[in-house]
N, C-alpha and C positions, 0 to 999 in steps of 0.2 A: 615572491609578489612580481610579475612579470604584467607588467602594463601595456596595451597598443599605444601611439600616438594620441590618440583619441581621444583615449582616457586622459591620458597624462597633460592632455588640451582640455577634456571637462573640469576632473576632478583640480588635477597638480601633481604635482612632483611629492612639493611639501607636506601634505596630506597624508599619500600614499607612507612618505617613508615615516610622518607622526607615529599613524596607526600599526604602522609594521615591525617597527622598529633598526627597518632594513631599508639600506641605500637602494632604489629603483631605478632601474632603466630601461628603451624599448628597443635601444641600438646595439645593434652587435656588434659594433668598432668598441665597444665601451668594453673596458678590462678586458683586452684582444690578451694579453698576454695568459689569461684565467678561459680563455679557449669558452665562453659561459655560457653560448646556446648548446653545446656538447654538454657539460658537466651537468648542464641545469636537468637537462632530459636522460642523462644518465640513471645519477642521484636520485631520480624522485620516484617514491612509492606510489604516488595517484597525481593526475593533472588535471583539474578542475578547471573547465574554462566558463567565466560567468560572471557578467553575461555573457554569452554569444552571439553575438550580433548577427547578420545579413551575411557582411561587409568580410569577420571574422573566416566565419564557417567557409564560404568563397573560397577566399585565400588557398586552406587549409585546405580545402579540395582538391583544389589543384593542385596544393606543393607545393606552395610557394615556403620564400625565404626571404623575407623582403622585411623583417624586425626580429628581436629576440626572440617574442613568443611564436611565429611561425619557424622559427627555424628550429626552436626548444621542440616542437612538437614534432618535427623529423626527423629528432633526434632520442625521444620518447621510446620505451619500449612496457611503460608501464602501463595500466588502465587509464584510458582518458576519456574523461565524462566532457561533453558541450552542455554549456544549461543553453539555450538559447531566452533571448530576450528581446523582444521587436514587435510593431505594429500587427493584425492578423492579417493584413492581407500582404506586408511580409512576408509570416509565417507562412500561409499558404501558394506564395508567387511558387508556381512551375520550377524555376532555377532554381532556391531555395531547397525546396521539394527534394528535387534534384543529388545538389548540397550535400544534405543532410543521407539520403543515402549511400551516394559514397564514403560518406564518412564512415557510418556504420560499415558497410560493406569492406571498410577497410581495418576493422575492427572497436573504432569507436563504442564510446556510448554516449549517443544524444539523445537527451530527456525530451518527453514529449513537453509540453510548457504548458505553464497551469492559462485559466479564463479569469478576469477579472476586471477591475481599474487600469487602464494606462494612461500612457499622459494625454494630457487637457479632459474633455470630456467622454474621452473615443472609451470602448469595454471589447473585449473580446478574447478570445485566445491570441495565445502571444507573451504572457504575463509572466516574469521572475518568479520562480515558487516558490515559498514562503525557503526559509534560511535552514528553521531545522530540515525539512524534507532533502534539501541538498546535501547538505548532511546526515542522513542518514543511508540515501543511496548514495554515496561517496564510501559510506560504512563497508557496504558493502562491497563493492566494489573491490576493495582493501581484502576480503576476504575470500572472493568470489568472482574472478575474473568475469564467467560468464555469465552471470546472476540473470540481465535483464537483454536475451535474445528475443527477436522482435516473431516469436510463435504464434502467439497469441493474436494475430491479425487479423481484424473482423470479426472474431470471436465474442458476441456477445455475454455480459457475465453480470448475474446479480450477489453480492458480496450483505451480507448482514452482520451490525457490530454493536459493542457496548448490551449493556443489561434495558431492561423494561421495567416499569415504575407501575407499577396495579395500583392506583388510588385508598384508599380510606375515608377520607374526609380533604377540606382543602389545605390543609399541611402537611399530613402522615401519608404512608406510600407504603407498601411493600418490598424491597429490590432488592438486588445482588453489588457485588463485588465487581461487576467486569469494569475494565478499563475502556475496551475499543478498542484497543491496541494492535491487538494480532489483528481482527476483523478490517482496522484503516488497513493494517500494512500487507497484506490481500489485496484491495483495492488500490495501494499505490504501487506493488507490485503490478500487479495483472496487468494495469492500465500502461507502463515502462516494458511491459512486453507486446504492447498494440493490442490492446483488448481496448474494449470499449465500456465500459464499466460504469454500474450503476449502484452505491452504496447507502445502501438501505441502515441508517443509526437513532440507534434508543440513547439510553441516557451514559456519556464520554465524559472522559474527563478534560481536559483543553486542551481539545487536539487541535491541529489546523487541517481543513480538509485536503486532503491528497491532488494533486498536482493531476488534471484531467480527467478529472470525475463529477459524476453528478452525483449530488450527496440530497437524500431526499432522510427529512425526519420522523421518528416515530416516536409515538411517549410506550403502548402500554402491547400484551402480547398480541389482545385481536387487532392491535390498529399493523403492528408487524405482520399478522399472518394474511391480512385483508390485501397487503400490499405488494408482502412477496407473493397470493395467489395471481397475483394480476401481474409483476415484473416476469414470473415466470413464462409465463407462455411462449415472452418470444426470444426466452434467452436460452442458451448454447450450455451456459453451466451457472448453476446455483450454488453456492457455499453458506450454507450456515453457521455465523460465527457467531452470532450473537447470543450470549447467557440471558436463555428466556426465562422470567419467571415461572415455574410451574402450577402456580393455585394463584388467584384471588380471592379479594374479596366481595362473597355475594350481594352486600349490600353496600353504598356508598350514601354519607354521611353528610346532609346540605350545606353543614355545620362541624365545626372543632370539637371533637368528641371531648368532653371532661369529662376530669376524673371523681369518679362516686365512691368514697373513701376508699379502700387499699387493697380491695380487690377489683380490678377491671370489668367492664363486662365480656364476655366472650365473642371473635371474632370468627366469622362461618363461611370457611373459607368455599371456592372450585375450584374443579383442575382447568387451566388454559388451554387451549387448543396444540397438538402433539402437530406443529406445522413444517417439520419435517416427513416425517413420519406422513402428512397429507398430502403433503407433494410425490412423496412416491405412489400415494396411489392414486394420485391425480396423472402422473405419467403410466400407472399403468392402466388406468383408463381413458387413456386416450386423449384427455385433458392439454397433457403436455409432451413435447415429439415423445418418441421413446428415443431419441440421442438425446435429449437435454443430461448431461453428465450434474448428478449432484450428491454434495459434499457435506457432512455433519463433521460437528465436533462434541468432542466428550470429556467435561471436568468431573476427572474422576478422583473419588478415593479411597485404600480398600481401607477393607472390613472383614468379619470375624468370617463371611462369605467371599473374600475374593482377594486378591490383590489388583492394581489398577487395572493395567492390562485385559483383566479377566471381566472384568465388566467394562470393557470398552468392545471384547469381543461382544459379550450379550448385549451390548448396545448394537451394533453392528448386524447382530445377526434381525434382531427386534423392527430395527427402523428399515431395514432394506435398502438402504442407500448405494453410491458404488464407493465411497471412500468416506474414513473415519477419522480426523485427527484425534487422538485422544492423550489429551493433559495430564498430568497431575497436579492436585491444587495443595492448598494450604499450608503451613508454614513458609512462607514468604514466594510459594511457587506462583507462575501465571496469571495472577489475577495482578495490574494495575502494573507491575515489573516492563521493564525493557527489554529483559532478555527469558528467553523459554525454552523448551524441549517437550520432546513427548515422541510419539509412533503414530507411521501413519497405518492402519489397514485399509486393506483394500477389498473389495464383495468374492474375488478367486479366492482372499485366503492367504497374502504377502502382508509381510508384514516386517517396513520397515522404520528402524529407531534414526529416530530427527537428535542431533545432538548438539549441547546449549547453543545458544547465536541468540541473534539481535533479531524481534517479532518478523523486520523485515530480512535478513534471511534465512530465517521460515517461515515467509511467506514465498520465497524465491524455491524450494525444496517444494514444498506441498503443491508452487504449479507442476513442476516437475511429473508429477507424478498425476496430475490432471490430464496436460497436456495427451498423452497417448488415448487415455479418453478418448476424445475426442474421434468424429466419426471422417474427418476430414484433419490428423494431425501433420505438421510438419515434424514432428519430436521426436 
């Protein structure tokens, strides 16, 4: 842990040392015999600067070395991730944006901050992201240094996530095991690659909203279909990562359904809309731009009719989307886990295996496959 002088004044060395269990200093002249700024930079696998203030990023962009932190940053050859936190006006100021651009051009990752409550009554962009999100992004940079290029700047993206819930009565519903983690990971990674992201989320685990992402909540498949149709009109990329219920009850009971003997009354079901197929049809009909990239997901199990990939290939042909991500599910795979694996299938017949990794890492691989499909792609 390397604090700045301001951090020592604000928090205090004793607090940092008590929490970290290590001595702290902001001074390059402490432990001179150890050449601390060189050793810290050389031996680090990842440097996370959090919170990264406007002042710190200005000094780092200028290549200053007037304290232990900035001197260590100049010797670091590992990935460096800045996590800005400041008032909105400071974040949006041209000087700050110039410094951010310089740091990114020098190879550092500068996270786009979250929006929300700042100090006092103020709200806006510049809020420090959730600690878990910082950790997730840092893990990805350890696995893949080039995970967050700014290759989606200016791209409008809509991502669906989580499961839908189809109500039976006031207390029961039909649903599925989707946690929403993969959809959230896609939104998170896309926002940090510069995209303007809307995340349409159904039933999800206890997940903090990704930084720099607009979050829209839905409940049923019909809610999701309406929201996706509306938002796809202006989107450059639509990713259907949500686990949509195939069926819903025909009738909703206004009161709780009671037990009647040993045999329950049958529940009549009807088919939910095929949202991805509807979007493909809308694109063909000119209701969406012909250049809108449509991405689907397939959670499959093998059976007597074929394996996971066989079913994935059939689904890609049936849906007509540009790219399909295929996951094997069951036995603790995909649903609810922090890791994922699978394949990317494209409409032109290419198939790419996705090795096991965190869902945020997998999201970056999926975005790598999406970027070349954009008409103005820089990838």
